[in-house]
N, CA, C and O atoms as a Maestro MAE file, in Angstrom:
{
 s_m_m2io_version
 :::
 2.0.0
}

f_m_ct {
 s_m_title
 :::
 protein
 m_atom[240] {
  # First column is atom index #
  i_m_mmod_type
  r_m_x_coord
  r_m_y_coord
  r_m_z_coord
  i_m_residue_number
  s_m_chain_name
  s_m_pdb_residue_name
  s_m_pdb_atom_name
  i_m_atomic_number
  :::
  1 25 -71.325 -18.672 31.524 1 A "MET " " N  " 7
  2 3 -71.973 -20.306 31.327 1 A "MET " " CA " 6
  3 2 -71.861 -20.511 29.735 1 A "MET " " C  " 6
  4 15 -71.978 -19.591 28.926 1 A "MET " " O  " 8
  5 25 -71.616 -21.863 29.407 2 A "THR " " N  " 7
  6 3 -71.491 -21.847 27.769 2 A "THR " " CA " 6
  7 2 -72.938 -22.733 27.678 2 A "THR " " C  " 6
  8 15 -73.682 -23.225 28.527 2 A "THR " " O  " 8
  9 25 -72.940 -22.677 26.240 3 A "ASP " " N  " 7
  10 3 -74.035 -23.758 25.849 3 A "ASP " " CA " 6
  11 2 -73.657 -25.296 25.645 3 A "ASP " " C  " 6
  12 15 -74.417 -26.202 25.304 3 A "ASP " " O  " 8
  13 25 -72.361 -25.363 25.924 4 A "SER " " N  " 7
  14 3 -71.950 -26.555 25.614 4 A "SER " " CA " 6
  15 2 -71.476 -27.706 26.692 4 A "SER " " C  " 6
  16 15 -71.132 -27.083 27.696 4 A "SER " " O  " 8
  17 25 -71.299 -29.213 26.931 5 A "PHE " " N  " 7
  18 3 -71.307 -29.564 27.906 5 A "PHE " " CA " 6
  19 2 -69.751 -30.232 27.096 5 A "PHE " " C  " 6
  20 15 -69.519 -30.359 25.893 5 A "PHE " " O  " 8
  21 25 -68.747 -30.614 28.469 6 A "SER " " N  " 7
  22 3 -67.697 -31.207 28.279 6 A "SER " " CA " 6
  23 2 -67.730 -32.941 28.477 6 A "SER " " C  " 6
  24 15 -68.332 -33.612 29.315 6 A "SER " " O  " 8
  25 25 -67.096 -33.235 27.686 7 A "GLU " " N  " 7
  26 3 -67.000 -34.812 27.562 7 A "GLU " " CA " 6
  27 2 -67.203 -35.496 28.661 7 A "GLU " " C  " 6
  28 15 -67.720 -36.611 28.593 7 A "GLU " " O  " 8
  29 25 -66.781 -34.872 30.009 8 A "THR " " N  " 7
  30 3 -66.861 -35.707 31.362 8 A "THR " " CA " 6
  31 2 -68.374 -34.693 31.727 8 A "THR " " C  " 6
  32 15 -69.257 -35.138 32.460 8 A "THR " " O  " 8
  33 25 -68.420 -33.950 31.379 9 A "GLN " " N  " 7
  34 3 -70.078 -33.698 31.861 9 A "GLN " " CA " 6
  35 2 -71.006 -34.099 30.911 9 A "GLN " " C  " 6
  36 15 -71.937 -34.011 31.711 9 A "GLN " " O  " 8
  37 25 -71.463 -34.403 30.061 10 A "ALA " " N  " 7
  38 3 -72.200 -35.125 29.127 10 A "ALA " " CA " 6
  39 2 -71.943 -36.842 29.878 10 A "ALA " " C  " 6
  40 15 -72.854 -37.560 30.290 10 A "ALA " " O  " 8
  41 25 -70.760 -37.110 29.885 11 A "SER " " N  " 7
  42 3 -70.569 -38.710 30.729 11 A "SER " " CA " 6
  43 2 -71.411 -38.669 31.935 11 A "SER " " C  " 6
  44 15 -72.168 -39.599 32.217 11 A "SER " " O  " 8
  45 25 -71.293 -37.613 32.646 12 A "VAL " " N  " 7
  46 3 -72.191 -37.526 34.420 12 A "VAL " " CA " 6
  47 2 -73.382 -37.965 33.492 12 A "VAL " " C  " 6
  48 15 -73.661 -39.153 33.330 12 A "VAL " " O  " 8
  49 25 -74.113 -36.864 32.851 13 A "LEU " " N  " 7
  50 3 -75.345 -36.835 32.285 13 A "LEU " " CA " 6
  51 2 -76.062 -37.874 31.921 13 A "LEU " " C  " 6
  52 15 -77.266 -37.952 32.164 13 A "LEU " " O  " 8
  53 25 -75.316 -38.880 31.229 14 A "ILE " " N  " 7
  54 3 -75.667 -40.034 30.248 14 A "ILE " " CA " 6
  55 2 -75.814 -41.040 31.461 14 A "ILE " " C  " 6
  56 15 -76.833 -41.682 31.713 14 A "ILE " " O  " 8
  57 25 -75.001 -41.061 31.945 15 A "GLY " " N  " 7
  58 3 -74.574 -42.351 33.584 15 A "GLY " " CA " 6
  59 2 -75.887 -42.009 34.220 15 A "GLY " " C  " 6
  60 15 -76.649 -42.972 34.290 15 A "GLY " " O  " 8
  61 25 -76.628 -40.171 35.001 16 A "THR " " N  " 7
  62 3 -77.718 -40.183 35.469 16 A "THR " " CA " 6
  63 2 -78.689 -41.154 34.625 16 A "THR " " C  " 6
  64 15 -79.129 -42.174 35.157 16 A "THR " " O  " 8
  65 25 -79.062 -40.761 33.091 17 A "ALA " " N  " 7
  66 3 -80.360 -40.726 32.454 17 A "ALA " " CA " 6
  67 2 -80.462 -42.472 33.018 17 A "ALA " " C  " 6
  68 15 -81.439 -43.051 33.493 17 A "ALA " " O  " 8
  69 25 -79.263 -42.925 32.789 18 A "GLU " " N  " 7
  70 3 -79.315 -44.087 32.621 18 A "GLU " " CA " 6
  71 2 -79.854 -45.293 34.091 18 A "GLU " " C  " 6
  72 15 -80.316 -46.434 34.087 18 A "GLU " " O  " 8
  73 25 -79.447 -44.185 35.353 19 A "LYS " " N  " 7
  74 3 -79.654 -44.692 36.346 19 A "LYS " " CA " 6
  75 2 -81.432 -44.625 36.566 19 A "LYS " " C  " 6
  76 15 -82.218 -45.461 37.014 19 A "LYS " " O  " 8
  77 25 -81.591 -43.503 36.134 20 A "MET " " N  " 7
  78 3 -82.928 -42.825 36.105 20 A "MET " " CA " 6
  79 2 -83.878 -43.892 35.626 20 A "MET " " C  " 6
  80 15 -84.887 -44.201 36.259 20 A "MET " " O  " 8
  81 25 -83.595 -44.327 34.725 21 A "ILE " " N  " 7
  82 3 -84.411 -45.487 33.478 21 A "ILE " " CA " 6
  83 2 -84.454 -47.264 34.655 21 A "ILE " " C  " 6
  84 15 -85.375 -48.047 34.888 21 A "ILE " " O  " 8
  85 25 -82.941 -47.240 35.117 22 A "GLU " " N  " 7
  86 3 -82.793 -48.582 36.196 22 A "GLU " " CA " 6
  87 2 -83.845 -48.221 37.013 22 A "GLU " " C  " 6
  88 15 -84.475 -49.257 37.220 22 A "GLU " " O  " 8
  89 25 -84.378 -47.274 37.600 23 A "VAL " " N  " 7
  90 3 -84.940 -47.168 38.650 23 A "VAL " " CA " 6
  91 2 -86.630 -47.382 38.522 23 A "VAL " " C  " 6
  92 15 -87.350 -48.116 39.198 23 A "VAL " " O  " 8
  93 25 -87.084 -46.230 37.117 24 A "TRP " " N  " 7
  94 3 -88.007 -46.350 36.649 24 A "TRP " " CA " 6
  95 2 -88.643 -48.086 36.342 24 A "TRP " " C  " 6
  96 15 -89.761 -48.560 36.546 24 A "TRP " " O  " 8
  97 25 -87.294 -48.751 35.738 25 A "ASN " " N  " 7
  98 3 -87.686 -50.039 35.758 25 A "ASN " " CA " 6
  99 2 -88.044 -51.016 36.559 25 A "ASN " " C  " 6
  100 15 -89.005 -51.771 36.410 25 A "ASN " " O  " 8
  101 25 -87.154 -51.003 37.540 26 A "ARG " " N  " 7
  102 3 -87.649 -51.610 39.545 26 A "ARG " " CA " 6
  103 2 -88.569 -51.672 39.437 26 A "ARG " " C  " 6
  104 15 -89.012 -52.808 39.270 26 A "ARG " " O  " 8
  105 25 -89.705 -50.313 39.454 27 A "LEU " " N  " 7
  106 3 -90.939 -50.149 40.221 27 A "LEU " " CA " 6
  107 2 -92.162 -50.826 39.613 27 A "LEU " " C  " 6
  108 15 -92.607 -50.929 38.470 27 A "LEU " " O  " 8
  109 25 -92.422 -51.124 40.465 28 A "SER " " N  " 7
  110 3 -94.219 -52.023 40.337 28 A "SER " " CA " 6
  111 2 -94.831 -51.093 39.313 28 A "SER " " C  " 6
  112 15 -94.494 -49.925 39.118 28 A "SER " " O  " 8
  113 25 -95.744 -51.747 38.708 29 A "ALA " " N  " 7
  114 3 -96.917 -50.883 37.915 29 A "ALA " " CA " 6
  115 2 -97.566 -50.040 38.700 29 A "ALA " " C  " 6
  116 15 -97.850 -48.901 38.331 29 A "ALA " " O  " 8
  117 25 -97.876 -50.529 39.893 30 A "ASP " " N  " 7
  118 3 -98.593 -49.788 40.777 30 A "ASP " " CA " 6
  119 2 -97.887 -48.519 41.273 30 A "ASP " " C  " 6
  120 15 -98.565 -47.493 41.339 30 A "ASP " " O  " 8
  121 25 -96.753 -48.488 41.587 31 A "LYS " " N  " 7
  122 3 -95.685 -47.746 42.152 31 A "LYS " " CA " 6
  123 2 -95.579 -46.565 41.186 31 A "LYS " " C  " 6
  124 15 -95.661 -45.426 41.645 31 A "LYS " " O  " 8
  125 25 -95.357 -46.820 39.527 32 A "GLN " " N  " 7
  126 3 -95.013 -46.192 38.583 32 A "GLN " " CA " 6
  127 2 -96.446 -45.318 38.417 32 A "GLN " " C  " 6
  128 15 -96.237 -44.132 38.160 32 A "GLN " " O  " 8
  129 25 -97.769 -45.675 38.513 33 A "ALA " " N  " 7
  130 3 -98.663 -45.314 38.416 33 A "ALA " " CA " 6
  131 2 -99.047 -44.189 39.385 33 A "ALA " " C  " 6
  132 15 -99.448 -43.094 38.990 33 A "ALA " " O  " 8
  133 25 -98.907 -44.506 40.622 34 A "ALA " " N  " 7
  134 3 -98.810 -43.455 42.119 34 A "ALA " " CA " 6
  135 2 -97.895 -42.793 41.438 34 A "ALA " " C  " 6
  136 15 -98.484 -42.047 40.656 34 A "ALA " " O  " 8
  137 25 -97.033 -42.717 41.366 35 A "LEU " " N  " 7
  138 3 -95.198 -41.628 41.035 35 A "LEU " " CA " 6
  139 2 -96.454 -40.537 40.029 35 A "LEU " " C  " 6
  140 15 -96.750 -39.390 40.362 35 A "LEU " " O  " 8
  141 25 -97.095 -41.366 38.628 36 A "LEU " " N  " 7
  142 3 -97.299 -40.369 37.621 36 A "LEU " " CA " 6
  143 2 -98.667 -39.490 38.185 36 A "LEU " " C  " 6
  144 15 -98.738 -38.266 38.078 36 A "LEU " " O  " 8
  145 25 -99.658 -40.275 38.760 37 A "ALA " " N  " 7
  146 3 -100.904 -39.617 39.272 37 A "ALA " " CA " 6
  147 2 -100.377 -38.275 40.310 37 A "ALA " " C  " 6
  148 15 -100.894 -37.162 40.404 37 A "ALA " " O  " 8
  149 25 -99.235 -38.793 40.990 38 A "ARG " " N  " 7
  150 3 -98.966 -37.332 41.331 38 A "ARG " " CA " 6
  151 2 -98.260 -36.410 40.995 38 A "ARG " " C  " 6
  152 15 -98.426 -35.235 41.323 38 A "ARG " " O  " 8
  153 25 -97.085 -37.004 40.056 39 A "PHE " " N  " 7
  154 3 -96.082 -35.950 39.689 39 A "PHE " " CA " 6
  155 2 -96.636 -35.136 38.467 39 A "PHE " " C  " 6
  156 15 -96.476 -33.942 38.212 39 A "PHE " " O  " 8
  157 25 -97.450 -36.265 37.662 40 A "GLY " " N  " 7
  158 3 -97.617 -35.966 36.090 40 A "GLY " " CA " 6
  159 2 -97.063 -36.560 34.808 40 A "GLY " " C  " 6
  160 15 -97.689 -36.917 33.810 40 A "GLY " " O  " 8
  161 25 -95.532 -36.597 35.083 41 A "THR " " N  " 7
  162 3 -94.871 -37.354 33.785 41 A "THR " " CA " 6
  163 2 -94.119 -37.923 34.777 41 A "THR " " C  " 6
  164 15 -94.071 -37.794 36.000 41 A "THR " " O  " 8
  165 25 -93.397 -38.748 33.754 42 A "GLN " " N  " 7
  166 3 -92.391 -39.839 34.224 42 A "GLN " " CA " 6
  167 2 -90.957 -38.977 34.703 42 A "GLN " " C  " 6
  168 15 -90.307 -39.094 35.742 42 A "GLN " " O  " 8
  169 25 -90.803 -38.331 33.858 43 A "GLU " " N  " 7
  170 3 -89.894 -37.193 33.960 43 A "GLU " " CA " 6
  171 2 -89.771 -36.507 35.395 43 A "GLU " " C  " 6
  172 15 -88.705 -36.440 36.008 43 A "GLU " " O  " 8
  173 25 -90.767 -36.095 35.776 44 A "ASN " " N  " 7
  174 3 -91.329 -35.146 36.789 44 A "ASN " " CA " 6
  175 2 -91.037 -36.363 38.198 44 A "ASN " " C  " 6
  176 15 -90.514 -36.044 39.266 44 A "ASN " " O  " 8
  177 25 -91.543 -37.809 37.828 45 A "ALA " " N  " 7
  178 3 -91.413 -38.568 39.048 45 A "ALA " " CA " 6
  179 2 -89.906 -39.243 39.388 45 A "ALA " " C  " 6
  180 15 -89.387 -39.559 40.459 45 A "ALA " " O  " 8
  181 25 -89.452 -39.321 38.037 46 A "LEU " " N  " 7
  182 3 -87.376 -39.349 38.275 46 A "LEU " " CA " 6
  183 2 -87.024 -38.429 38.879 46 A "LEU " " C  " 6
  184 15 -86.220 -38.637 39.788 46 A "LEU " " O  " 8
  185 25 -87.498 -37.008 38.608 47 A "ALA " " N  " 7
  186 3 -86.968 -36.204 39.426 47 A "ALA " " CA " 6
  187 2 -87.201 -36.399 40.882 47 A "ALA " " C  " 6
  188 15 -86.436 -36.270 41.838 47 A "ALA " " O  " 8
  189 25 -88.269 -36.693 40.820 48 A "ALA " " N  " 7
  190 3 -88.327 -36.546 42.615 48 A "ALA " " CA " 6
  191 2 -87.553 -37.506 43.275 48 A "ALA " " C  " 6
  192 15 -87.007 -37.351 44.367 48 A "ALA " " O  " 8
  193 25 -87.526 -38.575 42.518 49 A "LEU " " N  " 7
  194 3 -86.999 -39.940 43.189 49 A "LEU " " CA " 6
  195 2 -85.708 -39.643 43.329 49 A "LEU " " C  " 6
  196 15 -85.215 -39.680 44.457 49 A "LEU " " O  " 8
  197 25 -84.922 -39.290 42.192 50 A "VAL " " N  " 7
  198 3 -83.341 -38.634 42.544 50 A "VAL " " CA " 6
  199 2 -83.248 -37.808 43.505 50 A "VAL " " C  " 6
  200 15 -82.537 -38.126 44.459 50 A "VAL " " O  " 8
  201 25 -83.999 -36.423 43.507 51 A "THR " " N  " 7
  202 3 -83.610 -35.705 44.551 51 A "THR " " CA " 6
  203 2 -84.514 -36.334 45.831 51 A "THR " " C  " 6
  204 15 -84.348 -35.617 46.817 51 A "THR " " O  " 8
  205 25 -85.150 -37.126 46.023 52 A "THR " " N  " 7
  206 3 -85.130 -37.835 47.571 52 A "THR " " CA " 6
  207 2 -84.006 -38.772 47.931 52 A "THR " " C  " 6
  208 15 -83.624 -38.918 49.092 52 A "THR " " O  " 8
  209 25 -83.415 -39.491 46.751 53 A "GLN " " N  " 7
  210 3 -82.291 -40.590 47.002 53 A "GLN " " CA " 6
  211 2 -80.995 -39.529 47.535 53 A "GLN " " C  " 6
  212 15 -80.182 -39.809 48.416 53 A "GLN " " O  " 8
  213 25 -81.053 -38.246 46.742 54 A "LEU " " N  " 7
  214 3 -79.517 -37.453 46.526 54 A "LEU " " CA " 6
  215 2 -79.750 -36.434 48.114 54 A "LEU " " C  " 6
  216 15 -78.840 -35.740 48.566 54 A "LEU " " O  " 8
  217 25 -81.185 -36.551 48.790 55 A "LEU " " N  " 7
  218 3 -80.901 -35.635 50.114 55 A "LEU " " CA " 6
  219 2 -81.193 -36.690 51.242 55 A "LEU " " C  " 6
  220 15 -81.302 -36.249 52.387 55 A "LEU " " O  " 8
  221 25 -81.313 -37.859 51.059 56 A "THR " " N  " 7
  222 3 -81.536 -39.121 52.041 56 A "THR " " CA " 6
  223 2 -80.216 -39.024 52.929 56 A "THR " " C  " 6
  224 15 -79.141 -38.928 52.338 56 A "THR " " O  " 8
  225 25 -80.241 -39.042 54.080 57 A "PRO " " N  " 7
  226 3 -78.799 -39.926 54.462 57 A "PRO " " CA " 6
  227 2 -78.503 -40.774 53.939 57 A "PRO " " C  " 6
  228 15 -79.408 -41.424 53.414 57 A "PRO " " O  " 8
  229 25 -77.016 -41.277 53.772 58 A "LYS " " N  " 7
  230 3 -76.776 -42.544 53.416 58 A "LYS " " CA " 6
  231 2 -77.056 -43.317 54.478 58 A "LYS " " C  " 6
  232 15 -77.238 -44.489 54.149 58 A "LYS " " O  " 8
  233 25 -77.196 -43.028 56.047 59 A "ASP " " N  " 7
  234 3 -77.644 -43.953 57.218 59 A "ASP " " CA " 6
  235 2 -78.648 -44.414 57.170 59 A "ASP " " C  " 6
  236 15 -78.782 -45.568 57.576 59 A "ASP " " O  " 8
  237 25 -79.828 -43.642 56.620 60 A "ALA " " N  " 7
  238 3 -80.955 -44.194 56.744 60 A "ALA " " CA " 6
  239 2 -81.682 -44.829 55.783 60 A "ALA " " C  " 6
  240 15 -82.775 -45.322 56.060 60 A "ALA " " O  " 8
  :::
 }
 m_bond[239] {
  # First column is bond index #
  i_m_from
  i_m_to
  i_m_order
  :::
  1 1 2 1
  2 2 3 1
  3 3 4 2
  4 3 5 1
  5 5 6 1
  6 6 7 1
  7 7 8 2
  8 7 9 1
  9 9 10 1
  10 10 11 1
  11 11 12 2
  12 11 13 1
  13 13 14 1
  14 14 15 1
  15 15 16 2
  16 15 17 1
  17 17 18 1
  18 18 19 1
  19 19 20 2
  20 19 21 1
  21 21 22 1
  22 22 23 1
  23 23 24 2
  24 23 25 1
  25 25 26 1
  26 26 27 1
  27 27 28 2
  28 27 29 1
  29 29 30 1
  30 30 31 1
  31 31 32 2
  32 31 33 1
  33 33 34 1
  34 34 35 1
  35 35 36 2
  36 35 37 1
  37 37 38 1
  38 38 39 1
  39 39 40 2
  40 39 41 1
  41 41 42 1
  42 42 43 1
  43 43 44 2
  44 43 45 1
  45 45 46 1
  46 46 47 1
  47 47 48 2
  48 47 49 1
  49 49 50 1
  50 50 51 1
  51 51 52 2
  52 51 53 1
  53 53 54 1
  54 54 55 1
  55 55 56 2
  56 55 57 1
  57 57 58 1
  58 58 59 1
  59 59 60 2
  60 59 61 1
  61 61 62 1
  62 62 63 1
  63 63 64 2
  64 63 65 1
  65 65 66 1
  66 66 67 1
  67 67 68 2
  68 67 69 1
  69 69 70 1
  70 70 71 1
  71 71 72 2
  72 71 73 1
  73 73 74 1
  74 74 75 1
  75 75 76 2
  76 75 77 1
  77 77 78 1
  78 78 79 1
  79 79 80 2
  80 79 81 1
  81 81 82 1
  82 82 83 1
  83 83 84 2
  84 83 85 1
  85 85 86 1
  86 86 87 1
  87 87 88 2
  88 87 89 1
  89 89 90 1
  90 90 91 1
  91 91 92 2
  92 91 93 1
  93 93 94 1
  94 94 95 1
  95 95 96 2
  96 95 97 1
  97 97 98 1
  98 98 99 1
  99 99 100 2
  100 99 101 1
  101 101 102 1
  102 102 103 1
  103 103 104 2
  104 103 105 1
  105 105 106 1
  106 106 107 1
  107 107 108 2
  108 107 109 1
  109 109 110 1
  110 110 111 1
  111 111 112 2
  112 111 113 1
  113 113 114 1
  114 114 115 1
  115 115 116 2
  116 115 117 1
  117 117 118 1
  118 118 119 1
  119 119 120 2
  120 119 121 1
  121 121 122 1
  122 122 123 1
  123 123 124 2
  124 123 125 1
  125 125 126 1
  126 126 127 1
  127 127 128 2
  128 127 129 1
  129 129 130 1
  130 130 131 1
  131 131 132 2
  132 131 133 1
  133 133 134 1
  134 134 135 1
  135 135 136 2
  136 135 137 1
  137 137 138 1
  138 138 139 1
  139 139 140 2
  140 139 141 1
  141 141 142 1
  142 142 143 1
  143 143 144 2
  144 143 145 1
  145 145 146 1
  146 146 147 1
  147 147 148 2
  148 147 149 1
  149 149 150 1
  150 150 151 1
  151 151 152 2
  152 151 153 1
  153 153 154 1
  154 154 155 1
  155 155 156 2
  156 155 157 1
  157 157 158 1
  158 158 159 1
  159 159 160 2
  160 159 161 1
  161 161 162 1
  162 162 163 1
  163 163 164 2
  164 163 165 1
  165 165 166 1
  166 166 167 1
  167 167 168 2
  168 167 169 1
  169 169 170 1
  170 170 171 1
  171 171 172 2
  172 171 173 1
  173 173 174 1
  174 174 175 1
  175 175 176 2
  176 175 177 1
  177 177 178 1
  178 178 179 1
  179 179 180 2
  180 179 181 1
  181 181 182 1
  182 182 183 1
  183 183 184 2
  184 183 185 1
  185 185 186 1
  186 186 187 1
  187 187 188 2
  188 187 189 1
  189 189 190 1
  190 190 191 1
  191 191 192 2
  192 191 193 1
  193 193 194 1
  194 194 195 1
  195 195 196 2
  196 195 197 1
  197 197 198 1
  198 198 199 1
  199 199 200 2
  200 199 201 1
  201 201 202 1
  202 202 203 1
  203 203 204 2
  204 203 205 1
  205 205 206 1
  206 206 207 1
  207 207 208 2
  208 207 209 1
  209 209 210 1
  210 210 211 1
  211 211 212 2
  212 211 213 1
  213 213 214 1
  214 214 215 1
  215 215 216 2
  216 215 217 1
  217 217 218 1
  218 218 219 1
  219 219 220 2
  220 219 221 1
  221 221 222 1
  222 222 223 1
  223 223 224 2
  224 223 225 1
  225 225 226 1
  226 226 227 1
  227 227 228 2
  228 227 229 1
  229 229 230 1
  230 230 231 1
  231 231 232 2
  232 231 233 1
  233 233 234 1
  234 234 235 1
  235 235 236 2
  236 235 237 1
  237 237 238 1
  238 238 239 1
  239 239 240 2
  :::
 }
}
């Protein structure tokens, strides 16, 4: 394992971060508050949302 990212890996990480911000900004203030209360930080809440989206079957 290395301590650096390739250009492709960096691009994917940046794209993922941008999508996470977009998801957060689309949420209502009430939903943001509920997620913060449950997960403690915006980062944890977003990680939970992304994980849920990744694990949810595309048909659901």
